[in-house]
N, C-alpha and C positions, 0 to 999 in steps of 0.2 A: 788837547781838548778834542775828544771824539764826540760827534753828534750822532743821533740816531738817524738811520737812513731807511726806515721802515716804509715810507710812502713814496720813495723815489721811483720804483718800478711801476707803481700804479699811475703816477703822473705821466711817465713816459708812455705807458700803454694808452692812456686817455688822449695824449697828443697824436699818436700814430694811428689809432683805431679809425677815425673818420677817413683818413687818406687811404687806408687799407680797404675799407668797405667800398669807397668810390672806385678804386682800382678793380676790385672784384666785380662790381656791377658793370663797369665799362667793358670788362672782358666778356661778361655774359652777354651784353648788348652786341658786341662785335661778333660773337658766335652766332647769335640769332640772325643778324643781318647776313652773314655768310651762308648760313643754312638756307635762308629764304632765297638768296641769290642762286645757290646751286639747285634748289628745288624748282624754282621758276625756269632756270636754264634747261633742265630736263624736260619740263612740260612744254616749253617753247619749241624745243627741237622735235619732239614727238608731234606737236600740233602742226608745225610747218611741214613736216613730212606728210601728214594727212592731206594738207593743202596741195602739196606737190603731186600727190596721187589722184587729185581731182575731187576731193571731198568738198562739200559746200561750206559756206561760212558758218552756218548754224551747227553743222557737225563739228567743225574745228572749235567753236566756242563751247559747245557742250562737252567735248573731250577735255578741254582745258579746265573747265569748272568742275567736272567730275573727278579729276585727278589732283586737284588742289588739296593738300593735306596739312597746310600750315596755319590755317585760321579761317576767317569768315570769307566765304565765296563771294559775297556781295561786294567786298572791297577790291576784288580782282578786276582790273580793267584790261580789256582785250581789244586790240586793233589789228585788223587784217587788211593788207594793202597789196595789190589792188583787190577790189571786191570780186566775188565769183563771176559776175556778169562781164567783167573786163579781163579775166584771166584766160590766156590761151596757151597752148602747148609751146614750150620754149621760153615763155616769160618767167620772171621771177616773182615769187610770192613771199611776203614778209609778215611774220606774226610778232607783234609787240605785246608783252605782258608787263603790267605795272601793279605793284602791291605795296601798301604802306606798312612800315614797321615802327611801332611806337617804342620809345626808349624807356628803360626801367631805371637807369641811372639818374639821380637827381642832378640838376644843373647841366646835364649834357644837352638838353633841349635849348639852352641859351647859347651854346657854341655851334650847334648844327641845326639845320631845319628839322622840325619835329612835326609829324612823323617822317622818318626817312623813307623816300620813295625808291624802291628797288625796281629798276627798269631793265628788261631783257628783251632783245629782239633776235630773231633768227630768220635766215633767208635760204630759200631753196628754189631750184628750177622746176617748173611744172613739166611733168612727163607728157 
């Protein structure tokens, strides 16, 4: 007694498709977070270098905002420590950048804080 198996592959595909789509979206989100991390790391290194060469806080902030290419500049938070009035030659200056990355993957926000805050800091000695 042989039965027809015409719908078997369609049922299997319907069961696997949601998991496959979530896996693809999660991979996409992971790539976006890593790209944001690398981009902010580069901006932080260049910004702190300017601070080490004696640039003002306004100049460092403007440089970081002008070179942000990943999204809305208004979401970028910049902290410079110590401020320019307290920096002296031989001290260390630290630039911290923070940028939120919203998830595309459904249900990922229930597992991890949403949006994910990418935080980068870089330190250099003032010349």
